[in-house]
FIMAR-981605 format. One record per residue: residue in three letters; z, y, x of N, C-alpha, C in turn. Coordinates in nm, 4 decimals. Last residue first. Example, Ala and Ser with C-alpha at 12.3 -4.5 7.8 and 13.67 -1.06 7.14 Angstrom:
2
   res       n_zz       n_yy       n_xx      ca_zz      ca_yy      ca_xx       c_zz       c_yy       c_xx
   SER     0.7080    -0.2250     1.2850     0.7140    -0.1060     1.3670     0.7870     0.0030     1.2900
   ALA     0.7800    -0.5690     1.3190     0.7800    -0.4500     1.2300     0.7800    -0.3300     1.3200
***
This chain:
166
   res       n_zz       n_yy       n_xx      ca_zz      ca_yy      ca_xx       c_zz       c_yy       c_xx
   ARG    -9.6945    -2.9432   -22.0545    -9.6396    -3.0598   -22.1226    -9.7193    -3.0930   -22.2442
   TYR    -9.7862    -2.7100   -21.9439    -9.7912    -2.8309   -21.8621    -9.7333    -2.9540   -21.9296
   ALA    -9.7582    -2.4824   -22.1074    -9.8873    -2.5124   -22.0458    -9.8975    -2.6496   -21.9791
   ARG    -9.4986    -2.4608   -22.2214    -9.6175    -2.4282   -22.3000    -9.7469    -2.4819   -22.2404
   LYS    -9.3238    -2.5413   -22.0160    -9.3162    -2.6032   -22.1490    -9.4443    -2.5809   -22.2285
   LEU    -9.3934    -2.3696   -21.8071    -9.4097    -2.5148   -21.7923    -9.4102    -2.5845   -21.9274
   ILE    -9.3204    -2.1222   -21.9217    -9.4589    -2.1492   -21.8819    -9.4829    -2.2996   -21.8726
   GLU    -9.0424    -2.1593   -21.9532    -9.1269    -2.1346   -22.0705    -9.2738    -2.1632   -22.0394
   LEU    -8.9640    -2.1905   -21.6854    -8.9435    -2.2995   -21.7805    -9.0294    -2.2831   -21.9052
   ALA    -9.0282    -1.9371   -21.5829    -9.0954    -2.0569   -21.5323    -9.0822    -2.1727   -21.6297
   ILE    -8.8462    -1.7778   -21.7323    -8.9904    -1.7571   -21.7421    -9.0662    -1.8819   -21.6972
   GLN    -8.5845    -1.8747   -21.6619    -8.6322    -1.8744   -21.7998    -8.7846    -1.8663   -21.8086
   GLY    -8.5972    -2.0429   -21.3377    -8.5525    -1.9478   -21.4381    -8.6232    -1.9613   -21.5715
   GLU    -8.6773    -2.1756   -21.1202    -8.5808    -2.2444   -21.2064    -8.5321    -2.1550   -21.3206
   ARG    -8.8650    -2.0046   -20.9903    -8.9020    -2.1395   -21.0349    -8.8016    -2.2130   -21.1220
   TRP    -8.8176    -1.7485   -20.8828    -8.8433    -1.7636   -21.0259    -8.8435    -1.9075   -21.0758
   GLU    -8.7754    -1.7550   -20.6072    -8.6975    -1.6607   -20.6890    -8.7063    -1.6917   -20.8384
   GLN    -8.9670    -1.9370   -20.5120    -8.8251    -1.9724   -20.5100    -8.7416    -1.8823   -20.6007
   ASP    -9.2588    -1.9811   -20.7054    -9.1839    -1.9008   -20.6100    -9.0348    -1.9297   -20.6235
   ASN    -9.3738    -2.1280   -20.9176    -9.3467    -2.1933   -20.7891    -9.2693    -2.1111   -20.6870
   VAL    -9.4049    -1.9738   -21.1482    -9.3586    -2.1123   -21.1596    -9.3116    -2.1679   -21.0258
   LEU    -9.4941    -1.7236   -21.0685    -9.3792    -1.7326   -21.1588    -9.3223    -1.8739   -21.1699
   TYR    -9.7190    -1.7951   -20.9086    -9.6034    -1.7259   -20.8516    -9.4796    -1.7444   -20.9388
   ASN    -9.8901    -1.9073   -21.1030    -9.8446    -1.9871   -20.9887    -9.7195    -1.9259   -20.9260
   VAL    -9.9322    -1.6807   -21.2644    -9.8654    -1.7994   -21.3190    -9.8105    -1.8858   -21.2056
   LEU   -10.0635    -1.5125   -21.0738    -9.9425    -1.4702   -21.1436    -9.8644    -1.5907   -21.1967
   HIS   -10.2884    -1.6587   -20.9967   -10.1891    -1.6185   -20.8962   -10.0566    -1.5813   -20.9617
   ARG   -10.4159    -1.6773   -21.2472   -10.3743    -1.8000   -21.1762   -10.2670    -1.7674   -21.0723
   ASN   -10.4720    -1.4087   -21.2949   -10.3776    -1.4792   -21.3820   -10.3270    -1.6072   -21.3158
   ALA   -10.6679    -1.3748   -21.0978   -10.5410    -1.3012   -21.0863   -10.4343    -1.3652   -21.1748
   ASP   -10.8641    -1.5379   -21.2121   -10.8073    -1.5749   -21.0816   -10.6761    -1.5014   -21.0575
   MET   -10.9116    -1.3860   -21.4382   -10.8560    -1.5208   -21.4548   -10.7982    -1.5710   -21.3229
   ALA   -11.0247    -1.1607   -21.3270   -10.8937    -1.1468   -21.3904   -10.8299    -1.2835   -21.4118
   HIS   -11.2684    -1.2728   -21.2530   -11.1757    -1.2280   -21.1479   -11.0346    -1.2069   -21.2035
   ARG   -11.3819    -1.3305   -21.5089   -11.3617    -1.4354   -21.4082   -11.2585    -1.3942   -21.3024
   TYR   -11.3826    -1.2432   -21.8052   -11.3170    -1.1817   -21.6895   -11.2821    -1.2857   -21.5830
   ALA   -11.4861    -1.3855   -22.0171   -11.5560    -1.2635   -21.9775   -11.5012    -1.2029   -21.8483
   SER   -11.3177    -1.5874   -22.0918   -11.4336    -1.6239   -22.0107   -11.5087    -1.5012   -21.9600
   SER   -10.9822    -1.5764   -22.0792   -11.0959    -1.4981   -22.1272   -11.2137    -1.5298   -22.0366
   TRP   -10.6501    -1.6932   -22.1392   -10.7881    -1.7193   -22.0987   -10.8863    -1.6208   -22.1612
   LEU   -10.3887    -1.6936   -22.2158   -10.4280    -1.5950   -22.1155   -10.5754    -1.6035   -22.0782
   GLY   -10.2517    -1.8789   -22.3648   -10.3156    -1.7686   -22.4353   -10.3630    -1.6587   -22.3420
   LEU   -10.1617    -2.1034   -22.2470   -10.0731    -1.9867   -22.2402   -10.1298    -1.8664   -22.3163
   LYS   -10.3800    -2.2676   -22.2753   -10.2568    -2.3017   -22.3471   -10.1583    -2.1857   -22.3505
   LYS   -10.5538    -2.1356   -22.0964   -10.5851    -2.1416   -22.2399   -10.4604    -2.1727   -22.3217
   LEU   -10.4315    -2.1856   -21.8532   -10.4442    -2.0469   -21.8996   -10.4737    -2.0425   -22.0487
   HIS   -10.4643    -2.4636   -21.8518   -10.3293    -2.4062   -21.8518   -10.3326    -2.2615   -21.9005
   ILE   -10.7419    -2.4913   -21.8405   -10.6691    -2.5449   -21.9566   -10.5286    -2.4868   -21.9654
   ASP   -10.8028    -2.3915   -21.5848   -10.8442    -2.3178   -21.7050   -10.7644    -2.3622   -21.8267
   ARG   -10.5080    -2.4463   -21.3765   -10.6449    -2.4739   -21.4223   -10.6763    -2.3911   -21.5476
   VAL   -10.3101    -2.3985   -21.1242   -10.3330    -2.3363   -21.2550   -10.4805    -2.3517   -21.2925
   PHE   -10.3260    -2.5409   -20.8797   -10.2132    -2.5608   -20.9710   -10.2413    -2.5101   -21.1127
   GLY   -10.5553    -2.4710   -20.7416   -10.5195    -2.6117   -20.7523   -10.4127    -2.6380   -20.8572
   LYS   -10.5518    -2.1966   -20.7520   -10.6630    -2.2672   -20.8166   -10.6328    -2.4159   -20.8322
   ALA   -10.3199    -2.1380   -20.6015   -10.3264    -2.1059   -20.7440   -10.4351    -2.1854   -20.8147
   GLN   -10.3914    -2.2397   -20.3436   -10.2662    -2.2748   -20.4106   -10.2768    -2.2553   -20.5611
   SER   -10.6326    -2.1184   -20.2696   -10.6309    -2.2619   -20.3020   -10.5031    -2.3040   -20.3740
   ALA   -10.5690    -1.8533   -20.2058   -10.6511    -1.8837   -20.3229   -10.6364    -2.0294   -20.3648
   ASN   -10.2352    -1.7742   -20.1123   -10.3653    -1.8324   -20.0806   -10.4389    -1.8693   -20.2075
   VAL   -10.0564    -1.4593   -20.1237   -10.0775    -1.5990   -20.1632   -10.2175    -1.6438   -20.1231
   LYS    -9.7993    -1.2372   -20.0510    -9.9355    -1.2759   -20.0183    -9.9520    -1.4248   -20.0488
   VAL    -9.6129    -1.0126   -20.2190    -9.6202    -1.1559   -20.1917    -9.7668    -1.1886   -20.1702
   THR    -9.4128    -0.7195   -20.1724    -9.5415    -0.7868   -20.1894    -9.5272    -0.9344   -20.1557
   PRO    -9.1962    -0.4674   -20.3110    -9.2171    -0.5948   -20.2415    -9.3542    -0.6557   -20.2739
   VAL    -9.2167    -0.1254   -20.2517    -9.2434    -0.2303   -20.3502    -9.2687    -0.3605   -20.2762
   GLY    -9.1777     0.1149   -20.1175    -9.0791     0.0077   -20.1022    -9.0946    -0.1024   -20.2053
   ARG    -9.3769     0.3024   -20.1227    -9.2795     0.3039   -20.2320    -9.1732     0.1943   -20.2223
   GLU    -9.5411     0.2601   -19.9021    -9.4938     0.3954   -19.9309    -9.3784     0.3970   -20.0295
   GLN    -9.5994    -0.0156   -19.9345    -9.5215     0.0304   -19.8191    -9.4625     0.1689   -19.8456
   CYS    -9.7592    -0.0129   -20.1654    -9.6290    -0.0821   -20.1659    -9.5399    -0.0362   -20.0511
   PHE    -9.9837     0.1335   -20.0765    -9.9082     0.1758   -20.1943    -9.7671     0.1155   -20.1902
   ARG   -10.0662    -0.0322   -19.8639   -10.0223     0.1055   -19.8388    -9.9379     0.1568   -19.9549
   LYS   -10.1361    -0.2691   -19.9993   -10.0282    -0.2703   -19.9001    -9.9755    -0.1289   -19.8719
   ILE   -10.3500    -0.1777   -20.1629   -10.2297    -0.2378   -20.2225   -10.1127    -0.2300   -20.1246
   VAL   -10.5324    -0.0945   -19.9684   -10.4852     0.0004   -20.0693   -10.3536    -0.0497   -20.1296
   GLY   -10.5723    -0.3409   -19.8348   -10.5137    -0.2270   -19.7638   -10.4600    -0.1219   -19.8597
   ILE   -10.7036    -0.4818   -20.0314   -10.5709    -0.5294   -19.9886   -10.4988    -0.4166   -19.9146
   TYR   -10.9375    -0.3367   -20.0232   -10.8532    -0.3272   -20.1430   -10.7131    -0.3816   -20.1162
   GLU   -11.0357    -0.4133   -19.7719   -11.0088    -0.2722   -19.8009   -10.9149    -0.2581   -19.9206
   ARG   -11.0696    -0.6880   -19.8036   -10.9736    -0.6383   -19.7035   -10.9379    -0.4918   -19.7301
   SER   -11.2769    -0.7049   -19.9859   -11.1423    -0.7416   -20.0302   -11.0362    -0.6921   -19.9322
   MET   -11.5123    -0.6548   -19.8528   -11.4485    -0.5436   -19.9245   -11.3054    -0.5783   -19.9658
   LEU   -11.6381    -0.8749   -19.7561   -11.5336    -0.8177   -19.6713   -11.4620    -0.7006   -19.7387
   ASN   -11.7374    -1.1568   -19.8995   -11.7223    -1.0156   -19.9323   -11.6062    -0.9606   -19.8513
   LEU   -11.9598    -1.4188   -19.9113   -11.8528    -1.3577   -19.8326   -11.8509    -1.2081   -19.8592
   GLY   -12.1739    -1.5436   -20.0353   -12.0727    -1.4813   -20.1205   -11.9575    -1.4170   -20.0447
   ALA   -12.2147    -1.7864   -19.7863   -12.2696    -1.7220   -19.9048   -12.1561    -1.6648   -19.9886
   ARG   -12.0561    -1.7012   -19.4748   -12.0893    -1.7948   -19.5816   -12.1443    -1.7176   -19.7001
   SER   -11.9873    -1.6967   -19.1301   -12.0429    -1.6286   -19.2456   -12.0795    -1.7335   -19.3495
   THR   -11.6792    -1.7826   -18.9821   -11.8186    -1.8165   -19.0119   -11.8623    -1.7365   -19.1334
   ASN   -11.4091    -1.7406   -18.9494   -11.4970    -1.7213   -18.8345   -11.6400    -1.7680   -18.8574
   ARG   -11.2828    -1.7416   -19.1967   -11.2794    -1.8635   -19.1162   -11.3783    -1.8599   -19.0001
   TYR   -11.0656    -1.5333   -19.3590   -11.1927    -1.5395   -19.2872   -11.1858    -1.6553   -19.1894
   GLU   -10.9063    -1.4659   -19.6377   -10.9129    -1.5760   -19.5412   -11.0524    -1.5821   -19.4808
   PHE   -10.6838    -1.2460   -19.7741   -10.8208    -1.2592   -19.7272   -10.8215    -1.3666   -19.6204
   ALA   -10.4605    -1.3441   -20.0364   -10.4877    -1.3131   -19.8964   -10.6373    -1.3248   -19.8682
   GLU   -10.3957    -1.2016   -20.3466   -10.4622    -1.3097   -20.2744   -10.4954    -1.2632   -20.1332
   PHE   -10.0711    -1.0712   -20.4247   -10.2148    -1.0557   -20.4004   -10.2688    -1.1721   -20.3197
   VAL    -9.8218    -0.9289   -20.6216    -9.8726    -1.0546   -20.5668   -10.0219    -1.0341   -20.5435
   ILE    -9.5593    -0.7065   -20.6370    -9.7044    -0.7193   -20.6274    -9.7386    -0.8505   -20.5569
   ILE    -9.3104    -0.5974   -20.8555    -9.3452    -0.6938   -20.7517    -9.4969    -0.7083   -20.7546
   THR    -9.0762    -0.3558   -20.9581    -9.2160    -0.3973   -20.9511    -9.2333    -0.4916   -20.8335
   LYS    -8.8533    -0.2053   -21.1503    -8.8618    -0.3216   -21.0618    -9.0054    -0.3723   -21.0684
   GLU    -8.9265     0.0305   -21.2859    -8.8028     0.0261   -21.2074    -8.8010    -0.0901   -21.1086
   THR    -9.2871     0.0258   -21.2377    -9.1667     0.0445   -21.3177    -9.0447     0.0344   -21.2264
   GLN    -9.6298     0.1023   -21.2072    -9.5008     0.0843   -21.1414    -9.3859     0.1148   -21.2368
   GLN    -9.8681     0.1695   -21.3279    -9.8015     0.0467   -21.3718    -9.6627     0.0279   -21.3112
   LEU    -9.9648     0.4000   -21.2092    -9.9369     0.4023   -21.3526    -9.8586     0.2799   -21.4000
   GLU   -10.0051     0.3177   -20.9427    -9.9099     0.4249   -20.9753    -9.8687     0.4207   -21.1221
   LEU   -10.2087     0.1259   -20.9780   -10.0782     0.0860   -20.9245    -9.9717     0.1906   -20.9593
   PHE   -10.4147     0.2979   -21.0691   -10.3661     0.1887   -21.1536   -10.2265     0.1439   -21.1077
   THR   -10.4531     0.4526   -20.8405   -10.4045     0.5157   -20.9639   -10.3470     0.4106   -21.0583
   ASN   -10.5533     0.2533   -20.6678   -10.4306     0.3263   -20.6350   -10.3699     0.3907   -20.7592
   LEU   -10.7877     0.1798   -20.8063   -10.6825     0.0812   -20.7806   -10.5501     0.1507   -20.7506
   GLN   -10.9282     0.4199   -20.7965   -10.8940     0.3624   -20.9265   -10.7812     0.2607   -20.9115
   ASN   -10.9696     0.4454   -20.5213   -10.8856     0.5426   -20.5923   -10.8397     0.4888   -20.7268
   HIS   -11.1357     0.2123   -20.4825   -11.0135     0.2364   -20.4050   -10.9185     0.3307   -20.4786
   HIS   -11.3737     0.1057   -20.5874   -11.2633     0.1422   -20.6768   -11.1303     0.1614   -20.6041
   GLU   -11.7249     0.0793   -20.6059   -11.6071     0.1026   -20.5223   -11.4946     0.1587   -20.6086
   GLU   -11.8204    -0.1327   -20.8844   -11.8403    -0.0167   -20.7974   -11.7126     0.0033   -20.7147
   PRO   -11.7455    -0.3395   -21.0584   -11.7774    -0.3739   -20.9200   -11.8068    -0.2542   -20.8294
   GLY   -11.3970    -0.2357   -21.0900   -11.5217    -0.2545   -21.0166   -11.6317    -0.3025   -21.1084
   LEU   -11.1267    -0.4250   -21.2107   -11.1720    -0.2963   -21.1587   -11.2991    -0.3220   -21.0785
   GLN   -11.0105    -0.6031   -21.4995   -11.0841    -0.5973   -21.3738   -11.1184    -0.4528   -21.3396
   GLY   -10.7205    -0.7586   -21.6490   -10.8460    -0.6856   -21.6517   -10.9099    -0.6862   -21.5149
   CYS   -10.4365    -0.8414   -21.8599   -10.5221    -0.8578   -21.7422   -10.6486    -0.7759   -21.7590
   SER   -10.0981    -0.9088   -21.9643   -10.2275    -0.8432   -21.9787   -10.3075    -0.8643   -21.8507
   TRP    -9.8082    -0.9963   -22.1479    -9.9058    -1.0336   -22.0453   -10.0325    -0.9527   -22.0706
   ALA    -9.4673    -0.9311   -22.2084    -9.6072    -0.9014   -22.2383    -9.6935    -0.9386   -22.1178
   THR    -9.1463    -0.9681   -22.3574    -9.2432    -1.0039   -22.2552    -9.3856    -0.9737   -22.3021
   ASP    -8.8940    -0.8969   -22.4687    -9.0127    -0.8142   -22.4906    -9.1186    -0.8404   -22.3834
   TYR    -8.6755    -1.0150   -22.2058    -8.7085    -0.9871   -22.3449    -8.8330    -0.8999   -22.3511
   TYR    -8.4944    -1.2295   -22.0007    -8.6137    -1.1466   -22.0141    -8.6541    -1.1381   -22.1597
   ARG    -8.1948    -1.2407   -21.8053    -8.2705    -1.2829   -21.9231    -8.3852    -1.1842   -21.9411
   ASN    -8.0286    -1.3541   -21.5159    -8.1109    -1.2524   -21.5797    -8.1845    -1.3151   -21.6964
   GLU    -7.7009    -1.5008   -21.5328    -7.8443    -1.5069   -21.5043    -7.9136    -1.3874   -21.5693
   GLU    -7.4436    -1.5601   -21.6164    -7.4644    -1.5030   -21.4834    -7.6093    -1.5179   -21.4381
   THR    -7.3830    -1.6227   -21.8683    -7.4521    -1.7271   -21.7911    -7.4723    -1.6867   -21.6456
   THR    -7.2421    -1.3913   -21.9355    -7.1881    -1.5219   -21.9749    -7.2537    -1.6356   -21.8972
   PRO    -7.3905    -1.1698   -21.8513    -7.2685    -1.2046   -21.7788    -7.2105    -1.3408   -21.8169
   ASP    -7.7195    -1.1321   -21.8044    -7.6311    -1.1933   -21.9034    -7.5036    -1.2383   -21.8311
   PHE    -7.9161    -0.8546   -21.7381    -7.8234    -0.9517   -21.6809    -7.7283    -1.0003   -21.7900
   ILE    -8.2480    -0.8150   -21.8379    -8.1084    -0.7850   -21.8683    -8.0215    -0.8949   -21.8076
   GLU    -8.5627    -0.6748   -21.8340    -8.4731    -0.7655   -21.7632    -8.3290    -0.7213   -21.7878
   GLU    -8.8460    -0.6749   -22.0229    -8.7171    -0.6066   -22.0081    -8.6218    -0.7086   -21.9477
   ALA    -9.1652    -0.7261   -21.8653    -9.0530    -0.7657   -21.9510    -8.9353    -0.6727   -21.9271
   ARG    -9.4960    -0.8206   -21.7867    -9.3981    -0.7135   -21.8002    -9.2903    -0.7596   -21.8970
   PHE    -9.7484    -0.9218   -21.5783    -9.6394    -0.9703   -21.6626    -9.5373    -0.8584   -21.6659
   MET   -10.0950    -0.8894   -21.5251    -9.9627    -0.8279   -21.5283    -9.8709    -0.9009   -21.6249
   ALA   -10.3728    -0.9063   -21.3066   -10.2963    -0.9670   -21.4160   -10.1544    -0.9118   -21.4079
   TRP   -10.7028    -0.8209   -21.1993   -10.5576    -0.7964   -21.2018   -10.4973    -0.8666   -21.3232
   GLY   -10.9778    -0.8416   -20.9759   -10.9097    -0.8863   -21.0955   -10.7615    -0.8553   -21.0861
   THR   -11.2184    -0.6404   -20.8490   -11.0775    -0.6773   -20.8321   -11.0196    -0.7165   -20.9664
   THR   -11.5221    -0.6956   -20.7135   -11.4581    -0.6752   -20.8430   -11.3158    -0.7244   -20.8258
   GLY   -11.4998    -0.7209   -20.4398   -11.6009    -0.6314   -20.4956   -11.5686    -0.5976   -20.6398
   GLY   -11.1391    -0.7733   -20.4371   -11.2756    -0.7959   -20.3911   -11.3692    -0.6925   -20.4478
   PRO   -10.8307    -0.9387   -20.5081   -10.9053    -0.8232   -20.4597   -11.0448    -0.8610   -20.4110
   ASP   -10.6584    -1.0273   -20.7481   -10.7640    -1.1012   -20.6811   -10.8590    -0.9937   -20.6288
   PHE   -10.3111    -0.9677   -20.8026   -10.4459    -0.9198   -20.7772   -10.5314    -1.0252   -20.7085
   ALA   -10.0419    -0.9171   -21.0267   -10.1120    -1.0061   -20.9353   -10.2565    -0.9594   -20.9240
   LEU    -9.7343    -0.7638   -21.0905    -9.8788    -0.7490   -21.0886    -9.9371    -0.8458   -20.9872
   ILE    -9.4613    -0.7449   -21.2860    -9.5190    -0.8253   -21.1790    -9.6695    -0.8160   -21.1944
   THR    -9.2026    -0.5398   -21.3808    -9.3474    -0.5535   -21.3799    -9.3867    -0.6381   -21.2605
   LEU    -8.9220    -0.4774   -21.5793    -8.9792    -0.5581   -21.4724    -9.1298    -0.5631   -21.4891
   LYS    -8.6892    -0.2372   -21.6667    -8.8258    -0.2827   -21.6884    -8.8772    -0.3532   -21.5625
   MET    -8.3576    -0.3042   -21.7541    -8.4483    -0.2579   -21.6522    -8.5859    -0.3180   -21.6800
***
């Protein structure tokens, strides 16, 4: 079965990161194993990209898809760089997932930024200085794969920890 995990940093420019693999159940270990793994990332925008985001989600959906996205955190004060557009793009993501029964995971920006530093992305071969928003999406993806209860003791998390944190 094809597994796709997409992570998003929604905003005026929406960063995305994707992990894709073939998932096979191994009856001898009674665990899922992952083969033909691939990582990719990019950005949508900065022009309005509601339709582009929806089309992107449609094209990336596989038999098993999980969507991770950064939550919008408004703290009742205006601040420099505050972009309310992220709420609209989160709405596109949530509607797509609701229509298709795709599970979503909402994450906080501080969790990923505190755990996944630039050096970790570089060690994993995921770093690109040209795509700041995609790097934030990569942080959410790596953080999810290492720290989420479903994944944290599995093959993928162990490989990430071995390559980036040791």
